[in-house]
C-alpha positions as CSV (number, residue, x, y, z in Angstrom):
1,M,0.0,0.0,0.0
2,I,1.3,3.4,-0.9
3,D,0.3,6.9,0.3
4,L,1.6,10.1,-1.3
5,D,3.1,12.2,1.5
6,H,1.6,15.6,2.2
7,F,-0.8,15.4,-0.7
8,K,-3.3,17.8,0.8
9,R,-0.6,20.4,1.1
10,L,0.3,19.9,-2.6
11,N,-3.4,20.4,-3.5
12,D,-3.6,23.5,-1.3
13,D,-0.4,25.0,-2.7
14,Y,-0.7,24.2,-6.3
15,G,-4.5,23.4,-6.9
16,H,-6.4,20.3,-7.5
17,E,-5.4,19.9,-11.2
18,A,-1.8,19.9,-10.1
19,G,-2.7,17.2,-7.6
20,N,-4.2,15.2,-10.5
21,K,-0.9,15.7,-12.4
22,A,0.9,14.4,-9.3
23,L,-1.2,11.3,-9.2
24,Q,-0.7,10.6,-12.8
25,W,3.0,11.2,-12.7
26,S,3.4,8.9,-9.7
27,S,1.3,6.1,-11.0
28,S,3.1,6.3,-14.5
29,L,6.6,6.3,-12.9
30,W,5.6,3.2,-10.8
31,R,4.1,1.4,-13.7
32,S,7.4,1.8,-15.6
33,N,9.3,0.1,-12.7
34,I,7.2,-3.0,-11.9
35,R,7.0,-6.3,-13.6
36,R,4.4,-7.0,-16.3
37,I,2.4,-9.3,-14.0
38,D,2.2,-6.8,-11.2
39,M,-1.1,-4.9,-10.7
40,P,-1.0,-1.3,-9.8
41,C,-4.4,0.1,-8.5
42,R,-5.6,3.4,-7.2
43,Y,-6.9,2.5,-3.8
44,G,-8.6,5.9,-3.0
45,G,-7.6,9.5,-2.8
46,E,-3.9,9.6,-2.8
47,E,-3.5,6.0,-1.9
48,F,-2.3,3.2,-4.2
49,S,-1.9,-0.5,-4.0
50,I,0.4,-2.7,-6.1
51,I,-0.2,-6.4,-6.1
52,L,2.9,-8.4,-6.8
53,P,1.9,-12.0,-7.5
54,G,4.3,-14.7,-6.5
55,S,6.5,-12.3,-4.5
56,R,8.0,-13.0,-1.2
57,L,8.2,-10.4,1.5
58,T,11.8,-9.7,0.7
59,Q,11.1,-9.2,-3.0
60,A,8.1,-7.0,-2.3
61,A,10.0,-4.8,0.2
62,R,12.9,-4.5,-2.3
63,A,10.4,-3.4,-5.0
64,A,8.7,-0.9,-2.7
65,E,12.1,0.7,-1.8
66,R,12.9,0.9,-5.5
67,L,9.6,2.6,-6.2
68,R,10.1,5.0,-3.3
69,V,13.5,6.0,-4.5
70,A,12.3,6.4,-8.1
71,L,9.6,8.8,-7.0
72,E,11.9,10.8,-4.8
73,D,14.5,11.0,-7.6
74,A,12.1,12.2,-10.2
75,P,10.8,15.7,-9.5
76,L,7.7,16.9,-11.1
77,R,7.2,20.4,-12.7
78,L,4.0,22.1,-11.3
79,N,3.1,25.6,-12.2
80,G,6.8,26.4,-13.0
81,D,8.1,25.0,-9.8
82,V,10.2,21.7,-9.4
83,V,8.4,19.6,-6.7
84,T,9.8,16.5,-5.2
85,L,7.2,14.0,-4.4
86,T,7.6,11.3,-1.8
87,A,5.5,8.4,-0.6
88,S,5.1,6.1,2.4
89,F,4.8,2.3,1.8
90,G,3.3,-0.5,3.8
91,V,4.4,-3.9,2.6
92,D,3.2,-7.4,3.5
93,A,3.2,-10.8,1.8
94,Y,0.3,-13.2,2.1
95,G,1.7,-16.7,3.1
96,E,0.2,-19.8,1.5
97,R,-0.7,-21.3,4.9
98,E,-2.4,-18.1,6.2
99,T,-6.1,-18.0,6.8
100,L,-6.6,-14.2,6.6
101,T,-9.5,-12.7,4.7
102,V,-8.7,-10.2,2.0
103,E,-9.9,-7.4,4.4
104,G,-7.7,-8.7,7.1
105,F,-4.7,-8.8,4.9
106,I,-5.4,-5.2,3.6
107,Q,-5.8,-4.1,7.2
108,R,-2.5,-5.7,8.2
109,T,-0.7,-4.1,5.3
110,D,-2.3,-0.8,6.0
111,Q,-0.9,-0.9,9.6
112,Y,2.6,-0.9,8.1
113,L,1.7,2.1,5.9
114,L,0.4,3.9,9.1
115,E,3.8,3.0,10.7
116,A,5.7,4.4,7.7
117,K,3.7,7.7,8.1
118,S,4.2,7.9,11.8
119,R,7.9,7.2,11.6
120,G,8.5,10.4,9.4
121,R,7.0,9.3,5.9
122,N,9.0,8.7,2.8
123,R,9.9,5.2,4.0
124,V,9.0,1.5,3.6
125,C,7.7,-0.5,6.6
126,F,7.1,-4.1,6.8
127,D,7.7,-7.0,9.3
128,E,11.4,-6.6,9.6
129,S,11.7,-9.8,11.6
130,K,11.0,-11.7,8.5
131,V,13.5,-9.9,6.3
132,R,17.2,-9.4,6.3
133,G,18.3,-6.0,4.7
134,V,16.5,-4.6,1.7
135,S,18.2,-2.9,-1.2
136,T,16.9,-1.3,-4.3
137,E,19.0,-3.6,-6.5
138,V,17.0,-5.2,-9.4
139,M,17.6,-8.9,-9.4
140,A,18.0,-10.8,-12.8
141,D,14.5,-12.4,-12.6
142,E,13.0,-9.0,-11.9
143,R,14.9,-7.3,-14.6
144,E,13.6,-9.6,-17.2
145,A,10.0,-9.1,-16.0
146,L,10.0,-5.2,-15.8
147,I,7.5,-3.6,-18.1
148,W,9.8,-1.1,-19.7
149,G,13.2,-2.6,-18.8
150,G,13.6,-0.7,-15.6
151,G,13.8,2.7,-17.3
152,T,12.3,5.9,-15.9
153,V,9.6,8.1,-17.3
154,E,10.0,11.8,-18.3
155,N,7.5,14.3,-16.9
156,G,4.1,13.6,-18.5
157,G,5.4,10.4,-20.2
158,R,4.1,6.8,-19.9
């Protein structure tokens, strides 16, 4: 789960059309940095969800960190200003032996998102006891599965 940081302030400072541009920019950037089988969704407001089929928690956390850095490193032009967008990420993986409902899994993942926001935003939170170190490195299997080969998107591009 992903939440754009300080989105209300962006809307207040630049207007709702600029907020729409920021949503489009973020989602386009993320789409260009995920695998073909991954499913990005707008969850509501400035929140997104990306479903990563077949990914373990380590892979999902690595992907989220990569998406966080990609957004932070790709400023957006709004009304003549260069604006750096950041986002908070809550990451979890559904284990094959779990009996959670979809709602329960979303709620658990949302708790990690809330933790990311409460710890200062612009970070990825997950159950660290299940993962050893997370980097942004694209592994070979991920590289082959990226939609656009891991490239980045220019402002307004797809």
